[in-house]
C-alpha positions as a printed NumPy array, in Angstrom:
array([[  0.   ,   0.   ,   0.   ],
       [  2.547,   2.694,   0.521],
       [  4.796,   3.955,   3.21 ],
       [  3.681,   3.643,   6.769],
       [  1.514,   0.546,   6.448],
       [  2.189,  -2.903,   7.838],
       [  0.323,  -6.199,   7.964],
       [ -0.101,  -8.519,  10.95 ],
       [ -0.529, -12.188,  10.062],
       [ -2.54 , -14.58 ,  12.185],
       [ -2.685, -18.17 ,  11.024],
       [ -4.881, -20.855,  12.541],
       [ -5.43 , -24.25 ,  10.962],
       [ -5.944, -23.608,   7.244],
       [ -6.905, -19.938,   7.66 ],
       [ -4.601, -16.98 ,   7.272],
       [ -5.844, -13.584,   8.375],
       [ -4.048, -10.397,   7.37 ],
       [ -4.842,  -7.305,   9.396],
       [ -3.525,  -3.946,   8.171],
       [ -1.549,  -2.064,  10.81 ],
       [ -0.883,   1.628,  10.4  ],
       [  2.474,   3.04 ,  11.477],
       [  1.892,   6.513,  12.866],
       [  4.945,   8.725,  12.62 ],
       [  4.139,  10.63 ,  15.824],
       [  3.503,   7.594,  18.075],
       [  5.843,   4.859,  19.319],
       [  4.868,   1.59 ,  17.591],
       [  4.536,  -1.712,  19.449],
       [  7.205,  -4.054,  18.084],
       [  6.981,  -6.692,  20.823],
       [  6.844, -10.208,  19.391],
       [  8.373,  -9.11 ,  16.082],
       [ 11.578, -10.393,  14.52 ],
       [ 14.597,  -8.103,  14.513],
       [ 14.193,  -7.49 ,  10.781],
       [ 10.532,  -6.478,  11.102],
       [ 11.13 ,  -4.318,  14.181],
       [ 14.008,  -2.482,  12.506],
       [ 11.957,  -1.856,   9.387],
       [  9.047,  -0.402,  11.36 ],
       [ 11.176,   1.737,  13.678],
       [ 13.56 ,   3.029,  11.025],
       [ 10.6  ,   3.839,   8.758],
       [  9.556,   6.535,  11.235],
       [ 13.12 ,   7.813,  11.652],
       [ 14.114,   6.157,  14.921],
       [ 17.657,   5.159,  15.84 ],
       [ 17.573,   1.635,  17.277],
       [ 19.851,   0.021,  19.853],
       [ 19.584,  -3.775,  19.911],
       [ 20.177,  -5.95 ,  22.97 ],
       [ 20.116,  -9.745,  22.571],
       [ 18.999, -12.102,  19.814],
       [ 15.676, -13.577,  18.743],
       [ 12.313, -11.779,  18.914],
       [ 11.526,  -8.487,  20.629],
       [ 10.145,  -9.038,  24.142],
       [ 10.603,  -5.52 ,  25.53 ],
       [ 11.172,  -1.979,  24.276],
       [ 12.476,   1.1  ,  26.08 ],
       [  9.638,   3.396,  24.978],
       [  6.017,   2.6  ,  25.774],
       [  3.926,   1.742,  22.682],
       [  1.39 ,   4.403,  21.803],
       [  3.149,   7.236,  23.607],
       [  3.896,  10.426,  21.721],
       [  7.225,  10.205,  19.926],
       [  9.481,  12.753,  21.627],
       [ 12.873,  11.083,  21.156],
       [ 14.215,   9.395,  18.07 ],
       [ 16.128,   6.731,  20.015],
       [ 14.774,   3.416,  21.238],
       [ 16.302,   0.236,  22.667],
       [ 14.729,  -3.094,  21.82 ],
       [ 15.437,  -6.224,  23.852],
       [ 15.359,  -9.619,  22.154],
       [ 15.327, -13.203,  23.444]])
């Protein structure tokens, strides 16, 4: 669709549901549960500088999802 859009996939049995997710440039996105590649794409798309701690999937982030974006730096923690 264009810049700033993302899709969440939810697969159960033989069904695959795609739900559009909008990335808002003025709010901190929720990247918990995402792979490093996906989290970096989403965060860098809105101009954030990302510090990475660990390996695996994101389980924690230094800025609360949904809060107004006041800094352009975020730390994501993976395991």
